[in-house]
C-alpha positions as CSV (number, residue, x, y, z in Angstrom):
1,M,-7.8,-49.5,-16.3
2,N,-9.9,-46.7,-14.7
3,K,-9.4,-48.4,-11.3
4,K,-5.6,-48.5,-11.8
5,F,-5.6,-44.9,-12.9
6,S,-7.7,-43.8,-9.9
7,T,-5.3,-45.7,-7.5
8,F,-2.3,-44.0,-9.1
9,I,-3.9,-40.5,-8.7
10,I,-4.7,-41.2,-5.0
11,F,-1.1,-42.4,-4.5
12,L,0.3,-39.2,-6.0
13,I,-2.0,-37.0,-3.8
14,L,-1.0,-38.9,-0.6
15,S,2.7,-38.8,-1.6
16,S,2.5,-35.0,-2.2
17,T,0.8,-34.5,1.1
18,V,3.4,-36.5,3.0
19,F,6.2,-34.6,1.2
20,L,4.7,-31.2,2.0
21,V,3.9,-32.1,5.7
22,G,7.4,-33.5,6.0
23,R,8.9,-30.1,5.0
24,S,6.4,-27.7,6.5
25,F,7.3,-28.4,10.1
26,R,10.7,-26.7,9.6
27,T,9.3,-23.3,8.9
28,S,7.5,-23.4,12.2
29,K,10.7,-24.0,14.0
30,V,12.3,-20.6,13.3
31,P,11.1,-17.1,14.2
32,H,8.7,-15.8,11.6
33,G,9.3,-18.9,9.5
34,S,6.0,-18.5,7.8
35,K,7.1,-15.1,6.3
36,F,9.1,-16.9,3.7
37,S,7.6,-20.4,4.1
38,C,9.8,-22.9,2.1
39,N,11.9,-20.0,0.7
40,T,13.4,-19.6,4.1
41,C,15.4,-22.7,3.5
42,H,15.2,-23.1,-0.3
43,T,16.5,-21.0,-3.2
44,N,13.1,-21.1,-4.9
45,G,10.5,-22.8,-2.8
46,G,10.2,-26.3,-1.5
47,G,11.9,-29.0,-3.6
48,S,14.5,-26.6,-5.0
49,A,18.1,-26.5,-3.8
50,R,18.7,-25.5,-0.2
51,N,20.1,-22.1,0.4
52,A,22.9,-21.4,2.9
53,F,20.5,-21.2,5.8
54,G,18.7,-24.4,4.7
55,L,22.0,-26.3,4.6
56,D,22.7,-25.2,8.2
57,V,19.2,-26.4,9.1
58,E,19.8,-29.7,7.4
59,K,22.8,-30.3,9.7
60,R,20.5,-29.9,12.7
61,V,17.6,-32.2,11.9
62,T,17.0,-35.8,11.2
63,P,15.5,-36.8,7.8
64,N,12.0,-37.2,9.3
65,G,12.6,-35.4,12.6
66,T,10.4,-32.8,14.3
67,E,12.9,-31.6,16.8
68,S,13.5,-27.9,17.6
69,F,16.7,-26.6,16.2
70,W,16.5,-22.9,16.8
71,T,19.0,-22.1,19.5
72,S,21.2,-19.1,20.5
73,E,24.1,-20.9,18.8
74,F,22.2,-21.1,15.5
75,A,21.0,-17.6,15.8
76,A,24.6,-16.4,16.2
77,L,25.6,-17.9,12.9
78,D,25.8,-15.9,9.7
79,S,24.6,-18.6,7.3
80,D,24.6,-16.4,4.1
81,G,27.8,-14.5,4.9
82,D,26.2,-11.0,4.6
83,G,27.5,-9.7,7.9
84,F,24.3,-10.2,9.8
85,T,23.5,-13.2,12.0
86,N,20.5,-15.5,11.4
87,G,19.0,-14.1,14.6
88,E,19.4,-10.5,13.4
89,E,17.7,-11.3,10.1
90,L,14.8,-13.1,11.8
91,Q,14.4,-10.5,14.5
92,D,15.6,-12.7,17.4
93,P,19.2,-11.6,17.9
94,N,19.8,-13.7,21.0
95,G,18.0,-16.8,19.8
96,E,15.7,-16.9,22.7
97,W,12.5,-17.7,20.8
98,R,10.9,-21.1,21.2
99,E,8.1,-22.8,19.2
100,G,4.7,-22.0,20.6
101,N,5.8,-18.6,22.0
102,E,4.9,-15.2,20.5
103,K,7.1,-14.3,17.5
104,P,9.8,-11.8,18.6
105,G,10.6,-8.5,17.0
106,D,8.9,-6.8,14.1
107,I,7.8,-9.1,11.3
108,N,8.0,-6.2,8.8
109,L,11.8,-6.0,9.4
110,V,12.5,-9.7,9.0
111,T,14.8,-10.6,6.1
112,N,15.9,-14.0,4.6
113,P,18.9,-15.5,6.4
114,G,19.5,-17.7,3.3
115,N,19.9,-14.9,0.8
116,E,23.0,-12.8,1.0
117,N,21.2,-9.9,-0.8
118,S,18.5,-9.8,1.9
119,I,19.9,-7.9,4.8
120,P,18.2,-6.3,7.8
121,T,17.9,-2.5,7.8
122,S,17.4,-2.3,11.6
123,I,20.5,-1.9,13.8
124,F,20.8,-3.0,17.4
125,D,23.6,-2.3,19.9
126,E,25.3,-4.9,22.0
127,S,22.6,-4.8,24.6
128,N,20.0,-5.5,21.9
129,N,18.6,-1.9,22.2
130,F,17.1,-0.6,19.0
131,T,19.4,2.0,17.4
132,F,17.9,2.8,14.0
133,H,16.0,1.6,11.0
134,L,16.9,2.8,7.5
135,A,14.2,2.2,4.9
136,N,14.6,1.8,1.1
137,N,14.4,5.2,-0.7
138,Y,11.2,5.8,-2.6
139,P,10.8,5.8,-5.6
140,N,13.8,3.8,-6.8
141,P,14.9,4.1,-9.6
142,F,14.1,7.9,-9.4
143,N,14.3,11.1,-11.4
144,P,15.1,13.6,-10.3
145,S,14.2,13.3,-6.6
146,T,13.6,10.5,-4.0
147,T,12.6,10.3,-0.4
148,I,14.8,8.8,2.3
149,K,13.1,7.7,5.5
150,Y,14.6,6.5,8.7
151,E,13.8,6.0,12.4
152,I,16.1,6.4,15.3
153,G,15.6,4.8,18.8
154,N,16.8,7.8,20.9
155,S,18.1,11.3,20.5
156,K,21.5,11.1,18.7
157,F,23.8,13.0,16.4
158,V,22.7,11.9,12.9
159,S,24.7,12.1,9.6
160,L,23.1,11.3,6.3
161,K,25.4,11.6,3.2
162,I,25.2,10.8,-0.5
163,F,28.1,9.1,-2.3
164,N,28.7,8.2,-6.0
165,S,29.8,4.8,-7.2
166,L,33.4,5.8,-6.7
167,G,32.9,6.5,-3.0
168,E,33.1,10.3,-3.5
169,E,30.8,12.3,-1.2
170,I,28.2,14.2,-3.3
171,E,26.1,15.9,-0.6
172,T,25.4,16.0,3.1
173,L,21.6,15.9,3.8
174,V,21.7,15.7,7.6
175,N,24.4,16.6,10.0
176,N,23.0,17.5,13.4
177,N,21.3,16.2,16.6
178,Q,17.9,14.7,16.1
179,T,15.2,13.5,18.5
180,A,14.0,9.9,18.6
181,G,11.3,9.0,16.0
182,V,10.7,8.8,12.3
183,H,12.4,11.3,10.0
184,E,12.4,11.7,6.2
185,I,14.2,13.9,3.8
186,Q,14.1,14.4,0.0
187,F,17.2,14.1,-2.1
188,N,17.2,16.0,-5.4
189,A,19.6,14.8,-8.0
190,N,19.3,17.7,-10.4
191,G,22.7,18.2,-12.1
192,L,23.8,14.6,-11.5
193,S,24.2,12.0,-14.3
194,S,22.4,8.7,-14.3
195,G,23.9,5.9,-12.4
196,I,24.2,4.1,-9.0
197,Y,24.5,6.2,-5.9
198,F,24.6,5.4,-2.2
199,Y,23.1,7.0,0.9
200,S,24.8,6.4,4.2
201,L,23.2,6.9,7.6
202,Q,25.3,7.2,10.7
203,V,23.7,7.2,14.1
204,G,26.3,7.3,16.9
205,D,28.8,4.5,16.2
206,F,26.5,2.7,13.8
207,I,26.5,3.1,10.0
208,E,24.2,1.7,7.4
209,T,24.5,2.2,3.6
210,K,22.0,1.5,0.9
211,K,22.0,1.7,-2.9
212,M,19.8,3.8,-5.2
213,T,19.5,4.3,-8.9
214,L,19.2,7.6,-10.7
215,M,17.7,7.1,-14.1
216,K,17.2,10.0,-16.4
């Protein structure tokens, strides 16, 4: 009985190892794949349903294959439909990265191409030149003030505005030329009611908008 039980346990361990190895190769085939591990392709870790990015990966690999599937064509896809390509979310907009090479871009700016709510906050122009990075405000939720931080790639005219949930402009925080580098500004919501607000940064022709919550 003990022998049968031991054999069963060994079988389970070997099966699990094969299962994990069989899946683990895929995260090494995309830029910064290790950042999200199995969550890059699955909704909640290995074994769970595949997300939109994972379904696109599945179309490009054989069941037990180890082929490279990261290409410029795959990078140009927007798997999760959030308006940003897989390449933009994984910091390789042109899909030039290949396994074994140094990871491209900044790993701190990588987002999940399988999650429509995970969008990049760095904007690049058509020539792949860095334009700006808009960080999440901190703290959030906030009361009554919060700090908004952003970085611009070169000297530009910058506009930073606050809007309410109806799209009405509440306040203009920045509206002038600024030099390249990191900038931050504090928004004070004294006199405003609790709710959802938006801060919108425009640098040249590019605009990025993010959400924040005032909780009194």
